[in-house]
N, C-alpha and C positions, 0 to 999 in steps of 0.2 A: 143369598144365604150367608149369614155372618159366620166367620171362622171362630171356633171356640179356642180360647187361649189355654194351653196346657197348664195343669196345676204344677206349681213349683216356682223356683226362683230363676230358672233358666241359667243356672250356674252348675258347672261340672266340678265337683270337689266333695271331699268328705264332710266338711262342715255344713255345706248346703244340703247334702243328703240327710244328715242327722237332723237338722232343723225342720226339713220337710216331714220327717217321720215323727218327731217328738217335740217340735217347737210350738205347736198350737197351745193356746191358753188352757191351763189345767192339766195338760198331758203329763208333765214331769211330776206334778203332785200326785197324780194317780200312780205313776211308777214308784214314787217315794213310798206311798202307803202299801203297795204290793211287795215292797222289799221285806216287809214283815211277815209275808206269807199270803196264802190265798184269801181273797175277800169276796163276799157277795156284793151284788149291786147295792143293796141297802146299806151294807157296811161302808162302802166307798162314799155313798151319799151322806151318811151320818158324819164321816170324817171330813167331808168337804161341804159344810152346810150351805155355803153361798152358791154352789154350782147349780144352775138350772138343770132339771131332769133331762131335757132334750139335749143339752150340751154334754152331759155325762154320757148319755147313750151314744152321741156322735163320736166323742173321744174314744170310748171303748171300741166302737166299730173300726175307727181309724187305726188305733194301736194294734188291734187284732189283725187288720189287713196288712199292717207293716211288719207283722211277725214279732211284735214286742210283747204281746200278751196272748193268752189262750184261755178258752173256756175250760173249766174243771168239772168233769162229770160227777166226781165224788162230792162236790159242794154245790148244792142246788143254787142256780143262778150265780155261780162262783167264777172268778177270774184269777189267774196267776201269771207270773212272768215266765216267758220262755227263756231258754239260755241266752238268746240274743238280748232280751229285755234285762236279764240279770246282769249282763255285761255293762249296763249303764250305772251300776252301783257306784264305782269310783267317780263317775261324772257327777252323780247326784250328791255324793259326800263332798266333793270339791266345791260344788255350787253352794251347798249348805254352809261350808266354812266361809266362803266368800260373802255370802249373805249376812252371816252373823258379824263378820269383821267390818261390814259397812252398814250395820243395822241401826235403826232408830228405836225409840220407845214404842211399845205396842200401841196401836191405834185403837180407838173405841170400837168395841164389838169384835176385835180379833180374838181368836181362840188358839189354844195349843192342844193338840190331840196327843194321845200316847204314841201313835205312829210317828208323829212329827218329833216328839221329844226323844224317842228312840233313835231316830236318824241324827238328831242334833248331838246326842252323846256319842254315837259312832263316829261322827265327823270330828268331834273334839277329842277323841280318845288318843292318848299318847302312850303307845305300847312300850317304848323304851323306858319311860319314867315308871310305868306300872310294873315293869319287870323287876325293879329294885325294891318294890314295896310288898308287904304281906298280902295274900289273897283277901279281898274285901268285897262285901256286898253293900251296895249303896241303894237304899230305897228312897226314891226321889219323888216328891209331890211338888209339881210346878203348875200353878193355876189349878185347872181341873184334871190335869193329867197325872197319872201315877205309874211309875215303872220301877222295876228292880233291875239294877245293873250289877252283874257279877263279874269281877275282874280277877283273873288268876294269871299272873305273868303277862304275856302279850295278848291273852285271849279275853275278849269282852263278849258277854252274853246278856242281851237286854230283853226283858219280858214285861208286857203290859199287865199290871196287877189291879187296874181300876175296876169298879163295880160292873162296868159293861165290857170287860175284857173278853175277847174272842177266845175260843179254844186254842191253846198253844201246843205246838209240837214239844216233845220231851226236850228239856234243856239240860245244860250243864253236863253233857256227856264227856267223860274222860278229862274233865278239867279240874276236878276236885271240889272241895268245899271251902267256904271262906273262913278265915281265922277271926275276922272282925266284921261287924255289921253296924251300920248307922242308918237311921231313918230321919229325914228332915224335910221341911217344907220351905219353898222359896216362892215369894210372890212373882207373878208373871213378869212384872216390870223389873224384877231383880235378877232375872236369869242371865242377862247380858253381863251384869257385874260378876255373877258367879263364874261365868266362863272366861272372864277377862281379869282385869287388875283392880276392879272396884271393891267396894265394901258392901257385900250383899247382906240383906236382913234375913239371915237363915234362922229358922226355928227348928232346933233339934228335938225330935220326938222320942228317939231311943238311941242308945249308944253314946260314945264319947264325942264331945264336941271337936276334939282335935282331928277326928276322922274327916271332918268337913275340909280341913286343910289338905288332907291326903286326897280327897276328891278333887280339889282344885289343882293339885299337882298332876293328877291323872287325866283330867279333862280340862283342856285349855285351848282357846282359839286366839292366835296372834293377830294383832291389828294389821291392816293393810296400809302401806304408804299412801297418803293422800286422802284416806277415808275421813270424812268429817265427823262421823259418829261410829264408834266401834266399841267392843267390850272393854278395851283398855282405856278408851276415851272417857268412859263413865267415871273413872277414878279422879278425873280433873275437877 
Protein backbone atom coordinates (compact mmCIF):
# COMPACT_ATOMS: atom_id res chain seq x y z
CA UNK A 1 0.00 0.00 0.00
CA UNK A 2 1.45 3.36 -1.08
CA UNK A 3 2.14 5.92 1.60
CA UNK A 4 0.25 9.19 1.07
CA UNK A 5 2.45 12.26 1.04
CA UNK A 6 1.27 14.80 3.63
CA UNK A 7 -0.14 18.04 2.22
CA UNK A 8 2.25 20.92 2.59
CA UNK A 9 5.82 21.90 1.84
CA UNK A 10 7.49 19.93 4.57
CA UNK A 11 8.92 23.19 5.89
CA UNK A 12 8.61 24.45 9.46
CA UNK A 13 8.21 28.20 9.48
CA UNK A 14 5.78 31.07 9.26
CA UNK A 15 6.03 31.70 5.53
CA UNK A 16 5.52 28.03 4.71
CA UNK A 17 2.44 27.88 6.96
CA UNK A 18 1.04 31.07 5.44
CA UNK A 19 1.46 29.87 1.87
CA UNK A 20 -0.07 26.50 2.78
CA UNK A 21 -3.18 28.34 3.98
CA UNK A 22 -3.59 31.15 1.44
CA UNK A 23 -1.09 30.43 -1.32
CA UNK A 24 -3.35 28.46 -3.66
CA UNK A 25 -4.38 30.13 -6.91
CA UNK A 26 -7.25 32.62 -6.42
CA UNK A 27 -7.14 32.41 -2.61
CA UNK A 28 -5.73 35.89 -1.95
CA UNK A 29 -8.06 37.44 -4.51
CA UNK A 30 -10.97 35.99 -2.57
CA UNK A 31 -9.50 37.50 0.61
CA UNK A 32 -9.07 40.83 -1.23
CA UNK A 33 -12.73 40.94 -2.21
CA UNK A 34 -13.88 39.98 1.28
CA UNK A 35 -11.93 42.92 2.74
CA UNK A 36 -14.83 45.00 1.43
CA UNK A 37 -17.33 43.08 3.57
CA UNK A 38 -19.42 39.93 3.43
CA UNK A 39 -20.01 38.52 -0.05
CA UNK A 40 -22.29 35.81 -1.39
CA UNK A 41 -20.90 32.99 -3.49
CA UNK A 42 -22.48 34.62 -6.56
CA UNK A 43 -20.86 37.98 -5.69
CA UNK A 44 -17.44 36.38 -5.46
CA UNK A 45 -17.97 34.56 -8.76
CA UNK A 46 -19.06 37.79 -10.47
CA UNK A 47 -15.96 39.59 -9.15
CA UNK A 48 -13.66 36.79 -10.36
CA UNK A 49 -15.23 35.94 -13.72
CA UNK A 50 -12.44 33.59 -14.85
CA UNK A 51 -12.49 31.33 -11.79
CA UNK A 52 -14.14 27.95 -12.48
CA UNK A 53 -17.05 27.27 -10.15
CA UNK A 54 -15.47 24.07 -8.78
CA UNK A 55 -12.23 25.92 -7.97
CA UNK A 56 -14.12 28.70 -6.21
CA UNK A 57 -15.95 26.11 -4.12
CA UNK A 58 -12.66 24.37 -3.30
CA UNK A 59 -10.93 27.63 -2.31
CA UNK A 60 -13.83 28.64 -0.07
CA UNK A 61 -13.77 25.26 1.68
CA UNK A 62 -9.99 25.45 2.13
CA UNK A 63 -10.05 29.02 3.45
CA UNK A 64 -12.85 28.12 5.82
CA UNK A 65 -10.95 25.06 7.07
CA UNK A 66 -7.88 27.27 7.59
CA UNK A 67 -9.91 29.67 9.76
CA UNK A 68 -9.50 32.54 7.28
CA UNK A 69 -13.18 32.90 6.32
CA UNK A 70 -16.51 31.88 7.81
CA UNK A 71 -20.08 31.49 6.69
CA UNK A 72 -22.40 34.39 7.47
CA UNK A 73 -25.89 33.23 8.50
CA UNK A 74 -27.32 36.71 8.02
CA UNK A 75 -26.31 36.70 4.32
CA UNK A 76 -27.74 33.79 2.36
CA UNK A 77 -24.83 31.88 0.88
CA UNK A 78 -22.52 34.53 2.34
CA UNK A 79 -18.90 34.49 3.46
CA UNK A 80 -16.86 36.93 5.53
CA UNK A 81 -13.35 37.16 6.88
CA UNK A 82 -12.61 35.96 10.39
CA UNK A 83 -10.33 38.06 12.61
CA UNK A 84 -7.50 35.79 11.43
CA UNK A 85 -8.43 36.49 7.82
CA UNK A 86 -8.75 40.23 8.36
CA UNK A 87 -5.23 40.21 9.78
CA UNK A 88 -4.13 39.54 6.19
CA UNK A 89 -5.16 43.07 5.18
CA UNK A 90 -1.68 44.66 5.46
CA UNK A 91 -0.24 41.70 3.54
CA UNK A 92 -2.79 42.15 0.75
CA UNK A 93 -2.18 45.90 0.60
CA UNK A 94 1.59 45.43 0.47
CA UNK A 95 1.24 42.88 -2.33
CA UNK A 96 -1.10 45.31 -4.11
CA UNK A 97 1.56 48.03 -3.93
CA UNK A 98 4.24 45.62 -5.10
CA UNK A 99 2.10 44.47 -8.01
CA UNK A 100 1.35 47.99 -9.22
CA UNK A 101 4.97 49.06 -8.84
CA UNK A 102 5.98 46.22 -11.18
CA UNK A 103 2.85 46.17 -13.34
CA UNK A 104 2.49 46.20 -17.10
CA UNK A 105 -0.33 47.44 -19.32
CA UNK A 106 -3.64 45.61 -18.87
CA UNK A 107 -3.90 42.52 -21.04
CA UNK A 108 -6.81 41.91 -23.36
CA UNK A 109 -9.90 40.78 -21.46
CA UNK A 110 -8.64 41.86 -18.03
CA UNK A 111 -11.19 43.63 -15.84
CA UNK A 112 -11.05 45.92 -12.85
CA UNK A 113 -13.79 45.46 -10.27
CA UNK A 114 -14.88 47.95 -7.65
CA UNK A 115 -13.47 45.68 -4.91
CA UNK A 116 -10.12 45.63 -6.70
CA UNK A 117 -10.12 49.39 -7.27
CA UNK A 118 -10.97 49.97 -3.62
CA UNK A 119 -8.00 47.88 -2.51
CA UNK A 120 -5.77 49.69 -5.01
CA UNK A 121 -6.72 53.07 -3.54
CA UNK A 122 -6.20 51.83 0.00
CA UNK A 123 -2.76 50.53 -0.98
CA UNK A 124 -1.84 53.83 -2.65
CA UNK A 125 -3.23 56.05 0.12
CA UNK A 126 -0.71 58.45 1.70
CA UNK A 127 -2.13 59.46 5.05
CA UNK A 128 0.63 61.92 5.91
CA UNK A 129 0.08 63.83 2.69
CA UNK A 130 -3.71 63.73 3.04
CA UNK A 131 -3.45 65.15 6.54
CA UNK A 132 -2.17 68.43 5.08
CA UNK A 133 -5.04 68.73 2.59
CA UNK A 134 -8.72 69.71 2.91
CA UNK A 135 -11.25 66.87 3.32
CA UNK A 136 -12.10 65.70 -0.18
CA UNK A 137 -14.36 63.18 -1.87
CA UNK A 138 -12.99 61.60 -5.04
CA UNK A 139 -15.53 59.87 -7.27
CA UNK A 140 -13.40 57.66 -9.50
CA UNK A 141 -14.55 55.80 -12.59
CA UNK A 142 -11.80 53.48 -13.88
CA UNK A 143 -12.78 51.11 -16.63
CA UNK A 144 -16.14 49.70 -15.53
CA UNK A 145 -15.47 50.23 -11.81
CA UNK A 146 -16.86 53.21 -9.89
CA UNK A 147 -16.00 54.09 -6.31
CA UNK A 148 -16.28 57.03 -3.96
CA UNK A 149 -13.17 57.66 -1.88
CA UNK A 150 -13.70 60.03 1.03
CA UNK A 151 -10.52 61.38 2.59
CA UNK A 152 -10.56 63.29 5.86
CA UNK A 153 -7.11 63.69 7.37
CA UNK A 154 -5.51 60.28 7.68
CA UNK A 155 -8.83 58.49 7.28
CA UNK A 156 -9.87 56.91 3.97
CA UNK A 157 -13.32 55.47 3.36
CA UNK A 158 -13.98 53.76 0.00
CA UNK A 159 -17.41 52.74 -1.24
CA UNK A 160 -18.58 50.98 -4.41
CA UNK A 161 -21.07 53.25 -6.18
CA UNK A 162 -21.48 51.29 -9.42
CA UNK A 163 -24.88 50.15 -10.71
CA UNK A 164 -24.30 46.64 -9.32
CA UNK A 165 -22.97 47.82 -5.96
CA UNK A 166 -23.77 45.55 -3.03
CA UNK A 167 -25.52 46.92 0.05
CA UNK A 168 -22.89 48.84 2.01
CA UNK A 169 -22.50 49.32 5.75
CA UNK A 170 -23.00 52.86 6.96
CA UNK A 171 -19.96 54.91 6.04
CA UNK A 172 -18.26 58.09 7.08
CA UNK A 173 -18.92 57.64 10.78
CA UNK A 174 -17.26 60.37 12.84
CA UNK A 175 -14.95 61.51 10.06
CA UNK A 176 -16.87 64.51 8.83
CA UNK A 177 -17.93 65.76 5.42
CA UNK A 178 -15.77 66.78 2.45
CA UNK A 179 -15.02 70.39 1.65
CA UNK A 180 -14.34 69.57 -2.00
CA UNK A 181 -15.70 66.93 -4.41
CA UNK A 182 -14.33 65.90 -7.78
CA UNK A 183 -15.60 63.22 -10.14
CA UNK A 184 -13.46 61.93 -12.97
CA UNK A 185 -12.97 59.04 -15.38
CA UNK A 186 -9.67 57.36 -16.17
CA UNK A 187 -9.26 54.68 -18.85
CA UNK A 188 -8.11 51.34 -17.51
CA UNK A 189 -4.77 51.65 -19.29
CA UNK A 190 -4.19 55.06 -17.67
CA UNK A 191 -4.61 53.97 -14.06
CA UNK A 192 -0.91 53.16 -13.63
CA UNK A 193 -0.05 56.65 -14.87
CA UNK A 194 -2.55 58.19 -12.45
CA UNK A 195 -0.94 56.37 -9.52
CA UNK A 196 2.58 57.09 -10.70
CA UNK A 197 4.41 59.89 -12.45
CA UNK A 198 2.88 59.63 -15.91
CA UNK A 199 0.45 61.91 -17.73
CA UNK A 200 -2.94 60.21 -17.43
CA UNK A 201 -5.82 61.08 -19.74
CA UNK A 202 -8.27 62.06 -17.01
CA UNK A 203 -11.73 63.30 -17.96
CA UNK A 204 -13.17 65.51 -15.20
CA UNK A 205 -16.94 65.06 -14.96
CA UNK A 206 -17.63 67.37 -12.02
CA UNK A 207 -15.56 69.61 -9.76
CA UNK A 208 -12.33 71.51 -10.28
CA UNK A 209 -9.63 69.93 -12.39
CA UNK A 210 -6.90 70.91 -9.91
CA UNK A 211 -8.46 68.42 -7.49
CA UNK A 212 -7.08 65.64 -9.69
CA UNK A 213 -3.61 66.89 -8.72
CA UNK A 214 -4.72 66.67 -5.10
CA UNK A 215 -5.80 63.09 -5.75
CA UNK A 216 -2.35 62.29 -7.13
CA UNK A 217 -0.70 63.73 -4.03
CA UNK A 218 -3.01 61.63 -1.85
CA UNK A 219 -2.78 58.37 -3.81
CA UNK A 220 0.63 57.37 -5.11
CA UNK A 221 2.70 54.21 -5.54
CA UNK A 222 6.46 54.49 -5.66
CA UNK A 223 8.33 52.43 -8.26
CA UNK A 224 10.46 49.54 -7.13
CA UNK A 225 14.19 49.40 -7.91
CA UNK A 226 14.76 47.09 -10.84
CA UNK A 227 11.12 46.98 -11.97
CA UNK A 228 11.00 47.03 -15.75
CA UNK A 229 7.52 48.52 -15.77
CA UNK A 230 6.04 50.63 -12.99
CA UNK A 231 3.65 53.55 -12.55
CA UNK A 232 6.62 55.92 -12.66
CA UNK A 233 8.09 54.18 -15.70
CA UNK A 234 5.06 55.11 -17.76
CA UNK A 235 6.26 58.69 -17.73
CA UNK A 236 9.30 57.75 -19.80
